[in-house]
Each structure stands twice: as structure tokens, then as C-alpha cells.
C-alpha positions in Angstrom: -34.2 119.4 95.8 -32.1 118.7 99.0 -33.6 119.7 102.3 -31.5 119.8 105.5 -33.1 119.5 108.7 -31.9 121.8 111.6 -33.0 121.3 114.9 -33.3 124.4 116.8 -34.3 126.2 120.0 -36.9 129.2 120.2 -34.8 131.1 122.9 -31.3 131.7 122.9 -29.1 129.8 125.4 -25.2 130.0 125.5 -24.0 128.7 122.4 -27.5 128.1 120.8 -27.8 131.6 119.6 -28.8 133.9 117.0 -25.3 134.2 115.4 -24.6 130.7 115.2 -27.8 129.9 113.3 -27.0 132.8 111.1 -23.6 131.2 110.4 -25.1 127.9 109.9 -27.7 129.5 107.2 -24.9 131.3 105.4 -22.6 128.0 105.2 -25.7 126.2 103.8 -26.9 129.0 101.5 -30.4 127.6 100.9 -32.8 128.9 98.3 -35.7 128.3 100.6 -36.3 128.4 104.4 -39.2 126.4 105.9 -40.4 127.8 108.9 -42.0 126.1 112.1 -44.9 128.7 112.0 -48.4 129.0 110.4 -49.2 131.4 107.7 -50.6 134.3 109.9 -47.0 134.6 111.6 -45.1 135.1 108.3 -44.5 138.6 108.0 -43.1 139.0 111.8 -40.8 136.0 111.3 -39.4 137.4 108.1 -38.6 140.8 109.5 -37.2 139.4 112.8 -40.1 140.6 115.1 -41.6 137.3 115.8 -39.8 137.1 119.0 -37.6 133.8 118.6 -34.2 132.8 117.7 -35.1 131.4 114.6 -36.8 134.6 113.5 -33.8 136.8 114.3 -31.3 134.7 112.6 -33.4 134.3 109.4 -34.1 138.4 109.1 -30.2 138.8 109.3 -29.6 136.1 106.9 -32.1 137.6 104.5 -30.4 141.0 104.6 -27.7 139.6 102.5 -29.6 136.7 100.7 -33.3 137.6 100.5 -34.2 134.0 100.2 -38.2 132.9 100.5 -39.7 131.9 103.8 -42.2 129.4 103.7 -44.4 128.7 106.8 -45.4 125.0 107.1 -46.9 125.0 110.4 -50.4 124.2 110.8 -52.7 127.0 112.6 -52.3 127.8 115.9 -54.0 125.6 118.5 -56.6 127.5 120.9 -55.6 129.5 124.0 -57.0 126.7 126.1 -55.0 124.2 124.6 -51.9 126.1 125.6 -52.8 126.7 129.2 -53.7 123.4 129.8 -50.9 121.9 128.2 -48.6 124.2 130.5 -50.6 123.2 133.4 -50.1 119.5 132.6 -46.3 120.2 132.5 -46.1 122.0 135.7 -47.9 119.2 137.3 -45.3 116.8 135.9 -42.5 118.9 137.0 -43.7 119.2 140.3 -44.3 115.6 140.7 -41.3 114.0 138.8 -37.6 114.6 140.1 -36.5 112.5 136.9 -38.2 115.0 134.6 -36.7 117.9 136.2 -33.2 116.4 136.1 -33.7 115.3 132.4 -34.8 119.0 131.5 -32.1 120.6 133.3 -29.5 118.1 131.6 -30.9 119.2 128.5 -31.0 122.9 129.0 -27.2 122.3 130.2 -26.0 120.5 127.0 -28.1 123.2 125.0 -26.2 125.9 126.6 -22.6 124.5 126.4 -22.9 122.9 123.2 -25.5 124.8 121.1 -26.4 123.5 117.7 -24.2 120.6 117.4 -26.0 119.2 120.5 -29.5 120.1 119.3 -28.7 117.9 116.2 -27.2 115.0 117.6 -28.2 111.7 118.5 -27.7 112.3 122.1 -30.3 115.2 121.8 -32.9 112.9 120.3 -32.3 110.5 123.0 -32.8 113.2 125.7 -36.0 114.4 124.3 -37.4 110.6 124.0 -36.5 110.2 127.5 -38.3 113.7 128.6 -41.5 112.9 126.7 -41.4 109.0 128.0 -41.1 110.5 131.6 -44.0 112.9 131.0 -46.1 110.0 129.9 -45.3 107.8 132.8 -45.8 110.5 135.2 -49.2 111.4 133.8 -50.1 107.7 134.2 -48.6 107.7 137.8 -50.8 110.7 138.7 -53.9 108.6 137.7 -56.2 111.8 136.8 -58.5 111.3 133.8 -58.6 114.9 133.0 -54.7 114.9 132.7 -54.8 111.8 130.7 -57.0 113.5 128.2 -55.0 116.6 128.0 -51.7 114.6 127.3 -53.5 112.5 124.7 -54.5 115.9 123.0 -51.1 117.3 123.4 -49.6 114.0 121.9 -51.8 114.0 119.1 -51.6 117.8 118.1 -48.0 117.3 117.9 -48.3 114.3 115.8 -50.8 116.2 113.6 -48.4 119.2 113.2 -45.4 117.2 112.6 -47.4 115.3 109.6 -48.9 118.5 108.3 -45.5 120.2 108.2 -44.1 117.5 106.2 -47.2 117.6 103.7 -46.7 121.2 103.4 -43.1 120.7 102.3 -44.0 118.0 100.0 -46.6 120.4 98.4 -44.1 123.2 97.9 -41.2 120.9 96.5 -43.9 119.7 93.8 -44.7 123.2 92.8 -41.1 124.7 93.1 -37.8 124.0 91.3 -35.3 125.2 93.9 -32.1 123.2 94.6 -31.6 123.5 98.5 -34.1 124.1 101.4 -33.8 124.1 104.9 -36.2 123.2 107.6 -35.7 125.0 111.0 -37.6 122.8 113.7 -37.6 122.5 117.4 -35.2 120.1 118.7 -38.1 118.4 120.4 -39.7 117.7 117.1 -36.6 116.4 115.3 -36.7 112.8 116.0 -40.2 112.4 115.0 -39.8 114.5 111.9 -36.9 112.0 110.8 -38.9 108.9 111.6 -41.8 110.4 109.4 -39.5 111.0 106.5 -38.0 107.8 106.8 -41.4 106.2 106.6 -42.5 108.0 103.5 -39.3 107.6 101.6 -40.5 106.3 98.1 -43.9 107.8 98.7 -43.2 111.5 99.2 -42.6 114.4 96.6 -40.3 113.1 93.9 -37.1 114.3 93.5 -36.8 115.5 97.4 -33.7 114.3 99.1 -33.7 114.9 102.9 -30.3 115.5 104.6 -31.4 114.5 108.3 -28.0 113.8 109.8 -24.7 116.2 109.7 -27.1 118.8 108.6 -24.9 121.6 109.9 -22.2 121.4 107.1 
């Protein structure tokens, strides 16, 4: 089975829009779509009411080609986790002009260049710089509680990415399809690429990942 990794955004922005993602899916014609959602959100995701770009594009694609959608994310973290993480990012944003510049530049690139940017090395480097600045700013602020929130946020993302890869491998072992697509937020793409490369030779047999140039 071949799996194409497609970096996405959850909200439309310029050329990163529903129509463009639908076009990519129609060009790739996957047999299965792996979705960055927990099982509880599957029904809303499939019918387009989940409220994000990927869900809307997948619902339109499935009108003509009713492929299977497989949720691969872990269960949603607590509301407290989201509220504390959001407050952490707000503090970083207020504190760091560099973080604000990096985020603004990434938003402009996403708007102007869409999915080719989201799946480029340039985008991977941009997110690496953003995350480095978050970590460094949290350390500079020097608040122990903030450090704990950052550690939990980082650990949660790592656990989610590992869990998604394990769930995909499990599906591939059970299934016999030819081409899958993983729709994943671009901020996770670099970490997922590294995890796939680390497990080569020990992952699900017969699975071949297409990590670069996945849009064609």
C-alpha cells in the first residue's frame, strides 16, 4: 500500500482552500483517507459538518468517489489542556516579536502559495523555527507552571503523532487497499516524516510512504 502524506491547514486561507484540496484528492484518487480526528468525530467529518477545510473537501470528494475515511488521531485532550495551551501561546505571542514575525510570514506564505507551500521544506523549516521560538520564549519567561504546560503540550503532540502512525499501520495490516492519503496539519508534517523514516523496516509490511512531492 502506498500512502501520500498531505500537509494541510484546518481553516481556508487564500490558495489553501477547499477547492484546491478537493482537486488534489481527485488527482490522487486514494482508496482510503486517513483523517487527523478521533473516532468520535468521524460522522461530522465525513458529511462535511466538522467545520474544517479537510472535512469540507473530503465530503465533496466522496460525493463522486465514496472512499472509506479512517480516523487515526487519539481521543481529544481535556478542555483544560486546550485552555492552558492557548494561554501559553498568547503569552509567547505577547512576549516575542520574533514569534509574531514567524507566524505572520507563515500565514502569508500559506495564503499566497497554498498546498505547494504547506508541503514544502520551506514550510517544514518555518514550523521548526516557530516551535523553537515557543520553547525558547517559555524558557526566557522562566515560569515553572508555563514550563509544565509546554512540556505537556509537546508530549501530547508527540503521543498523537506516534498514535496516528500506529493506527495507520494497524489499518494497513488488516486491509488490502492500494493507495491511502493522510491529511495532517502542516505543523505536524515534519515530525511525522521523521517518525516514518525512523520506523522504516519495522512498520507495517508492504507499506510505502510518499513523503515528498505528495501533491502529484
